[in-house]
N, C-alpha and C positions, 0 to 999 in steps of 0.2 A: 439471506443473512449469514455471515460467517460465524461459525461456532465460537463463542466467547473464550473457551479453553484454548483454542488455536491462536486467537488474537493475543493471549497472554504470553505466548512463547515465540511468536514471529518477530523477527528483526529485519532491518534492511540488509540485503545481501552485499551491498557495497561498503557501508561504514559500520554495520552491526548496531546502528542506532534504533531508537524506538520509532514506532509507526503510529500514525493517527488514522483511525478508521472513520471513513465518511460514508454516509448512506444517502446524502442529498445529491440529486442529479445522478451521475454514474457512481455506483458503489466502487470505492477505491481505498487504497492504503497510501498514505503520504509520508515520505521521509523528508523532514524539514532540513536535516543536515546535508543531504545530497540534493535537495530540491527536486525530488522525483516523485511521480505518481505511479503506483503499481495498480493495474486493473484487477477487478474481481469479476470472474466469469462463472456463472452458474454456481454461485456461493463458494467458489474456490479461488483463493488469492493466487495470482500469477506473479511469482517472485523471481522473474528473470530480468536481468539488467537490460537485455535487448527489447523487452516488452514495455519497459518503463518509459514514461514521457516526462518532459520537464514541467515543473509546476508553473501554471499560468497565473498572472496577477489577478487577484479577485477583488 
């Protein structure tokens, strides 16, 4: 689980928008503005545009 203090300051590296933290399924951070999903690996958010994946329809 990502430290809540870190979640308060993280923003999307692309648009600087807010991120939604999801723990269901794969732990991830979602930018709705860019429609990207950033992975969380070993409780560390990977905030690299090259690592992000497009949001899939749910």
